[in-house]
FILUM-734201 format. One record per residue (C-alpha): residue number from 1; x, y negated, z. Coordinates in pm, whole numbers, plus 50000, padded with zeros to 5 digits. Layout:
# FILUM-734201
[NUM; [X; Y; Z]]
...
//
This chain:
# FILUM-734201
[1; [73571; 22435; 80213]]
[2; [73555; 22491; 80588]]
[3; [73898; 22650; 80637]]
[4; [74197; 22718; 80416]]
[5; [74563; 22686; 80333]]
[6; [74692; 22384; 80141]]
[7; [75022; 22368; 79957]]
[8; [75176; 22260; 79630]]
[9; [75231; 22616; 79501]]
[10; [75085; 22909; 79690]]
[11; [75104; 23216; 79466]]
[12; [75035; 23536; 79655]]
[13; [74954; 23476; 80021]]
[14; [74867; 23706; 80310]]
[15; [74679; 23426; 80485]]
[16; [74324; 23509; 80366]]
[17; [74370; 23874; 80467]]
[18; [74506; 23773; 80806]]
[19; [74232; 23520; 80882]]
[20; [73963; 23764; 80769]]
[21; [74062; 23977; 81068]]
[22; [74086; 23688; 81312]]
[23; [73745; 23528; 81268]]
[24; [73420; 23526; 81073]]
[25; [73490; 23227; 80853]]
[26; [73564; 23161; 80489]]
[27; [73932; 23090; 80431]]
[28; [74059; 22970; 80093]]
[29; [74388; 22903; 79920]]
[30; [74403; 22560; 79755]]
[31; [74694; 22416; 79561]]
[32; [74698; 22035; 79562]]
[33; [74917; 21747; 79461]]
[34; [75036; 21508; 79728]]
[35; [74769; 21255; 79628]]
[36; [74494; 21518; 79638]]
[37; [74610; 21632; 79980]]
[38; [74616; 21276; 80114]]
[39; [74265; 21215; 79982]]
[40; [74138; 21542; 80132]]
[41; [74263; 21444; 80476]]
[42; [74105; 21099; 80441]]
[43; [73765; 21251; 80352]]
[44; [73789; 21514; 80626]]
[45; [73525; 21732; 80461]]
[46; [73666; 22046; 80619]]
[47; [73677; 22199; 80967]]
[48; [74033; 22328; 80985]]
[49; [74334; 22371; 80761]]
[50; [74675; 22529; 80755]]
[51; [74943; 22332; 80573]]
[52; [75252; 22467; 80400]]
[53; [75535; 22347; 80176]]
[54; [75578; 22058; 80105]]
[55; [75312; 21878; 80310]]
[56; [75393; 21956; 80676]]
[57; [75572; 21626; 80741]]
[58; [75309; 21429; 80547]]
[59; [75030; 21592; 80750]]
[60; [75212; 21485; 81067]]
[61; [75199; 21121; 80956]]
[62; [74827; 21129; 80868]]
[63; [74686; 21263; 81195]]
[64; [74497; 21055; 81451]]
[65; [74623; 21270; 81737]]
[66; [74906; 21520; 81774]]
[67; [74978; 21800; 82016]]
[68; [75291; 21771; 82227]]
[69; [75438; 22054; 82018]]
[70; [75366; 21875; 81689]]
[71; [75532; 21559; 81820]]
[72; [75831; 21758; 81936]]
[73; [75875; 21941; 81604]]
[74; [75799; 21645; 81377]]
[75; [75571; 21835; 81140]]
[76; [75222; 21987; 81140]]
[77; [75100; 22316; 80997]]
[78; [74749; 22324; 81151]]
[79; [74479; 22057; 81126]]
[80; [74140; 22042; 81296]]
[81; [73864; 21783; 81253]]
[82; [73727; 21711; 81599]]
[83; [73365; 21641; 81684]]
[84; [73429; 21266; 81683]]
[85; [73573; 21290; 81329]]
[86; [73934; 21240; 81431]]
[87; [74207; 21450; 81278]]
[88; [74414; 21656; 81522]]
[89; [74747; 21809; 81425]]
[90; [74933; 22096; 81586]]
[91; [75226; 22323; 81500]]
[92; [75161; 22694; 81549]]
[93; [75480; 22795; 81366]]
[94; [75669; 22750; 81693]]
[95; [75472; 23022; 81868]]
[96; [75503; 23250; 81567]]
[97; [75878; 23196; 81543]]
[98; [75939; 23266; 81911]]
[99; [75722; 23580; 81893]]
[100; [75923; 23699; 81592]]
[101; [76256; 23646; 81768]]
[102; [76143; 23825; 82081]]
[103; [75995; 24117; 81891]]
[104; [76321; 24162; 81702]]
[105; [76527; 24146; 82020]]
[106; [76727; 23848; 81891]]
[107; [76857; 23667; 82198]]
[108; [76906; 23293; 82146]]
[109; [76963; 23171; 82502]]
[110; [77322; 23058; 82547]]
[111; [77409; 23134; 82184]]
[112; [77535; 22926; 81894]]
[113; [77253; 22924; 81637]]
[114; [77301; 22835; 81271]]
[115; [76990; 22737; 81074]]
[116; [77002; 22751; 80695]]
[117; [76786; 22480; 80539]]
[118; [76667; 22133; 80640]]
[119; [76295; 22130; 80555]]
[120; [75985; 22155; 80771]]
[121; [76044; 22515; 80876]]
[122; [76397; 22419; 80974]]
[123; [76248; 22166; 81216]]
[124; [76040; 22449; 81362]]
[125; [76345; 22671; 81403]]
[126; [76541; 22392; 81569]]
[127; [76264; 22325; 81820]]
[128; [76227; 22698; 81892]]
[129; [76602; 22734; 81947]]
[130; [76601; 22442; 82190]]
[131; [76308; 22593; 82379]]
[132; [76482; 22929; 82392]]
[133; [76797; 22776; 82536]]
[134; [77043; 22783; 82246]]
[135; [77387; 22658; 82350]]
[136; [77447; 22489; 82014]]
[137; [77236; 22437; 81700]]
[138; [77395; 22380; 81359]]
[139; [77187; 22294; 81051]]
[140; [77333; 22395; 80715]]
[141; [77214; 22262; 80379]]
[142; [77362; 22216; 80035]]
[143; [77367; 21835; 80061]]
[144; [77383; 21781; 80438]]
[145; [77680; 21699; 80659]]
[146; [77732; 22073; 80712]]
[147; [77727; 22250; 80376]]
[148; [77794; 22618; 80306]]
[149; [78168; 22573; 80271]]
[150; [78169; 22409; 80613]]
[151; [77958; 22693; 80752]]
[152; [78224; 22952; 80680]]
[153; [78515; 22721; 80757]]
[154; [78395; 22560; 81081]]
[155; [78115; 22779; 81214]]
[156; [78227; 23138; 81161]]
[157; [78165; 23183; 81535]]
[158; [77786; 23157; 81479]]
[159; [77602; 23411; 81691]]
[160; [77247; 23376; 81558]]
[161; [77169; 23309; 81192]]
[162; [76824; 23182; 81086]]
[163; [76723; 23141; 80724]]
[164; [76452; 22883; 80649]]
[165; [76537; 22844; 80279]]
[166; [76356; 23022; 79992]]
[167; [76672; 23207; 79884]]
[168; [76582; 23573; 79832]]
[169; [76209; 23514; 79818]]
[170; [75990; 23694; 79560]]
[171; [76027; 23698; 79263]]
[172; [76399; 23619; 79303]]
[173; [76458; 23923; 79521]]
[174; [76812; 24035; 79588]]
[175; [76975; 23697; 79647]]
[176; [77118; 23648; 79995]]
[177; [77112; 23315; 80177]]
[178; [77451; 23380; 80340]]
[179; [77747; 23616; 80339]]
[180; [77730; 23794; 80674]]
[181; [78077; 23941; 80629]]
[182; [78211; 23589; 80681]]
[183; [78023; 23547; 81010]]
[184; [78177; 23818; 81230]]
[185; [78039; 23693; 81564]]
[186; [77671; 23739; 81473]]
[187; [77445; 23909; 81725]]
[188; [77111; 23856; 81545]]
[189; [76954; 23744; 81217]]
[190; [76607; 23600; 81146]]
[191; [76458; 23520; 80805]]
[192; [76125; 23336; 80774]]
[193; [76067; 23488; 80427]]
[194; [75799; 23760; 80430]]
[195; [75797; 23859; 80063]]
[196; [75988; 24084; 80017]]
[197; [75938; 24266; 80345]]
[198; [76315; 24285; 80388]]
[199; [76527; 24024; 80212]]
[200; [76885; 24091; 80113]]
[201; [76986; 23898; 80425]]
[202; [76784; 24132; 80648]]
[203; [76914; 24441; 80468]]
[204; [77270; 24315; 80526]]
[205; [77193; 24260; 80895]]
[206; [77047; 24611; 80925]]
[207; [77356; 24758; 80761]]
[208; [77566; 24590; 81030]]
[209; [77342; 24718; 81309]]
[210; [77225; 24368; 81405]]
[211; [76883; 24294; 81558]]
[212; [76687; 24124; 81281]]
[213; [76339; 24047; 81150]]
[214; [76167; 23912; 80839]]
[215; [75898; 23645; 80850]]
[216; [75573; 23842; 80835]]
[217; [75542; 23869; 81213]]
[218; [75589; 23492; 81241]]
[219; [75322; 23439; 80975]]
[220; [75068; 23653; 81159]]
[221; [75156; 23500; 81496]]
[222; [75108; 23144; 81377]]
[223; [74782; 23239; 81205]]
[224; [74648; 23385; 81530]]
[225; [74722; 23059; 81712]]
[226; [74565; 22857; 81429]]
[227; [74251; 23071; 81444]]
[228; [74227; 23000; 81816]]
[229; [74213; 22628; 81734]]
[230; [73960; 22683; 81456]]
[231; [73732; 22891; 81676]]
[232; [73790; 22723; 82009]]
[233; [73861; 23048; 82188]]
[234; [74159; 23267; 82274]]
[235; [74260; 23572; 82069]]
[236; [74467; 23847; 82235]]
[237; [74834; 23850; 82139]]
[238; [74794; 24222; 82070]]
[239; [74608; 24122; 81754]]
[240; [74934; 23990; 81609]]
[241; [75094; 24334; 81641]]
[242; [74791; 24516; 81504]]
[243; [74746; 24293; 81200]]
[244; [75119; 24285; 81126]]
[245; [75137; 24663; 81119]]
[246; [74823; 24699; 80910]]
[247; [74950; 24452; 80650]]
[248; [75278; 24638; 80614]]
[249; [75103; 24974; 80606]]
[250; [74887; 24856; 80316]]
[251; [75157; 24665; 80128]]
[252; [75478; 24867; 80141]]
[253; [75570; 25113; 79869]]
[254; [75582; 25489; 79924]]
[255; [75903; 25592; 79749]]
[256; [75972; 25961; 79688]]
[257; [76335; 26069; 79658]]
[258; [76495; 26409; 79620]]
[259; [76663; 26658; 79389]]
[260; [76567; 26678; 79019]]
[261; [76268; 26908; 78983]]
[262; [76165; 26899; 79351]]
[263; [75813; 26780; 79267]]
[264; [75834; 26403; 79315]]
[265; [75619; 26321; 79011]]
[266; [75350; 26578; 79087]]
[267; [75334; 26490; 79457]]
[268; [75353; 26119; 79376]]
[269; [75056; 26127; 79141]]
[270; [74843; 26317; 79390]]
[271; [74954; 26090; 79673]]
[272; [74869; 25777; 79472]]
[273; [74520; 25911; 79408]]
[274; [74477; 25999; 79775]]
[275; [74587; 25652; 79888]]
[276; [74417; 25457; 79607]]
[277; [74742; 25309; 79481]]
[278; [74911; 25266; 79142]]
[279; [75166; 25534; 79058]]
[280; [75500; 25465; 78891]]
[281; [75737; 25737; 78767]]
[282; [76077; 25572; 78725]]
[283; [76201; 25831; 78476]]
[284; [75892; 25772; 78262]]
[285; [75956; 25398; 78279]]
[286; [76313; 25456; 78160]]
[287; [76190; 25672; 77871]]
[288; [75931; 25410; 77776]]
[289; [76183; 25127; 77789]]
[290; [76452; 25312; 77593]]
[291; [76218; 25475; 77343]]
[292; [76416; 25795; 77393]]
[293; [76385; 26105; 77610]]
[294; [76624; 26135; 77903]]
[295; [76836; 26403; 77729]]
[296; [76856; 26171; 77428]]
[297; [76965; 25878; 77646]]
[298; [77236; 26096; 77800]]
[299; [77346; 26210; 77454]]
[300; [77363; 25855; 77321]]
[301; [77483; 25653; 77621]]
[302; [77613; 25910; 77868]]
[303; [77523; 25917; 78235]]
[304; [77672; 25570; 78286]]
[305; [77435; 25419; 78030]]
[306; [77138; 25597; 78186]]
[307; [77230; 25477; 78535]]
[308; [77267; 25116; 78420]]
[309; [76915; 25120; 78277]]
[310; [76790; 25292; 78591]]
[311; [76930; 25015; 78815]]
[312; [76748; 24752; 78611]]
[313; [76414; 24932; 78622]]
[314; [76437; 25024; 78992]]
[315; [76490; 24655; 79072]]
[316; [76188; 24550; 78866]]
[317; [75952; 24818; 78996]]
[318; [76049; 24793; 79362]]
[319; [76018; 24415; 79363]]
[320; [75641; 24471; 79367]]
[321; [75435; 24619; 79652]]
[322; [75158; 24866; 79726]]
[323; [75275; 25144; 79493]]
[324; [75369; 25508; 79506]]
[325; [75699; 25548; 79324]]
[326; [75867; 25870; 79212]]
[327; [76239; 25825; 79157]]
[328; [76485; 26016; 78945]]
[329; [76699; 26269; 79128]]
[330; [77013; 26057; 79105]]
[331; [76858; 25718; 79182]]
[332; [76998; 25715; 79536]]
[333; [77355; 25752; 79406]]
[334; [77371; 25375; 79351]]
[335; [77361; 25155; 79660]]
[336; [77195; 24882; 79452]]
[337; [76901; 25116; 79397]]
[338; [76866; 25209; 79763]]
[339; [76865; 24842; 79864]]
[340; [76606; 24760; 79599]]
[341; [76384; 25042; 79727]]
[342; [76425; 24940; 80090]]
[343; [76320; 24579; 80040]]
[344; [75952; 24672; 80005]]
[345; [75936; 25046; 80067]]
[346; [75978; 25347; 80288]]
[347; [76174; 25637; 80139]]
[348; [76036; 25988; 80177]]
[349; [76272; 26276; 80093]]
[350; [76105; 26582; 79938]]
[351; [76306; 26898; 80003]]
[352; [76249; 27216; 79804]]
[353; [76440; 27545; 79776]]
[354; [76704; 27524; 79505]]
[355; [76576; 27839; 79337]]
[356; [76235; 27673; 79300]]
[357; [76360; 27356; 79128]]
[358; [76251; 27293; 78772]]
[359; [76541; 27262; 78526]]
[360; [76350; 27185; 78204]]
[361; [76465; 26871; 78024]]
[362; [76713; 26781; 78299]]
[363; [77064; 26721; 78160]]
[364; [77241; 26773; 78491]]
[365; [77042; 27081; 78602]]
[366; [77213; 27333; 78376]]
[367; [77233; 27635; 78607]]
[368; [77181; 27756; 78961]]
[369; [77549; 27691; 79025]]
[370; [77517; 27334; 78896]]
[371; [77217; 27274; 79122]]
[372; [77402; 27407; 79426]]
[373; [77700; 27184; 79352]]
[374; [77468; 26886; 79298]]
[375; [77289; 26947; 79629]]
[376; [77614; 26972; 79821]]
[377; [77736; 26648; 79664]]
[378; [77412; 26457; 79721]]
[379; [77245; 26592; 80034]]
[380; [77407; 26348; 80275]]
[381; [77313; 26057; 80050]]
[382; [76952; 26174; 80034]]
[383; [76930; 26213; 80410]]
[384; [77102; 25881; 80480]]
[385; [76860; 25698; 80250]]
[386; [76543; 25870; 80375]]
[387; [76310; 25723; 80636]]
[388; [76143; 26065; 80663]]
[389; [76179; 26415; 80518]]
[390; [75892; 26635; 80396]]
[391; [75916; 27004; 80308]]
[392; [75775; 27079; 79962]]
[393; [75783; 27458; 79963]]
[394; [75419; 27513; 80056]]
[395; [75080; 27429; 79908]]
[396; [75084; 27101; 79709]]
[397; [74791; 26952; 79900]]
[398; [74973; 27014; 80229]]
[399; [75284; 26839; 80098]]
[400; [75078; 26538; 79989]]
[401; [74910; 26513; 80330]]
[402; [75245; 26540; 80509]]
[403; [75400; 26277; 80282]]
[404; [75121; 26031; 80357]]
[405; [75153; 26094; 80729]]
[406; [75531; 26052; 80713]]
[407; [75492; 25719; 80534]]
[408; [75250; 25580; 80793]]
[409; [75484; 25686; 81073]]
[410; [75780; 25520; 80899]]
[411; [75618; 25182; 80838]]
[412; [75766; 25020; 81149]]
[413; [76121; 25132; 81075]]
//
């Protein structure tokens, strides 16, 4: 192995895809025990490594030489074997963190910053906050001198909140690291988690109109700096922006919403084929799970029973990435569903004339009058949830092309 990422448990990682665009070198993911990692660093039969949980502090202690930044932070995430065989340690997370904060418009200078978590990434966040001129830095952890009860009791005046814990990380999507309603002075929120794209914490911050950002931009930024060390040359900062956008464009879900019978399934299937992605029809998933048709589910369990099953399946499907998803017409009626869709997706509203909507097999689409009443009751919810709207009254192939274009344009939202 020349280059790679070492950690105890890696799972899915963007790192190989990022480094493939930064340099012409083989980059691997390797899970190791602490003993294996220690032995690897002693052998030094590699050129450069990135280090993640839980070995950043250990790597710091095993280096022959450290950058000023690594000494300041107290942990190392990038290792390079120099020509003389010595092991050099640096921390590129700092640069990535600062780039993330600036991109999000989260001002830290002069502010009281609260950092959730006390691990290696917390050390990075603390150093970054000092460099950015934070007025006060408070570290919160379950077993530290400032726990979560103390956070809400003594530090409700926090202005910047930074999550460095794994709370809300895939596959345990939906959990929030903090209750923002109890921190009324907040002016910005940062979360180092990058899977899902938007954690519950970030969705809460967005709902409050706060500048905020998830951790993918930090991940790409630190990888760019690490690649500079590996290659011994500079890489333009613009590459961080380009790679970040490309990763999201490829990974986020395209989620089609709209009235029952507006063509979400038909357009979704064609769009999935066009984009080379898996297609999921949420209504079909509900039918498969229940072993009953939708009219039968309504007859047996009522709309409430159907909606409860829908919430469960939306959460499971939208936890994953890189899909085209067709939703049921009423999926956006539940805020839980909209949040689940937003964590990894962009929502495209398909609009079609009411007199052109299919009513076959749809328990709530009983007549033209029922459809009109449904549209009036739901239209503001559809439009509030949508990242983009596409007209579906023309040729199907034109709708599919417009939906793909709308998705790409909505990726940065």
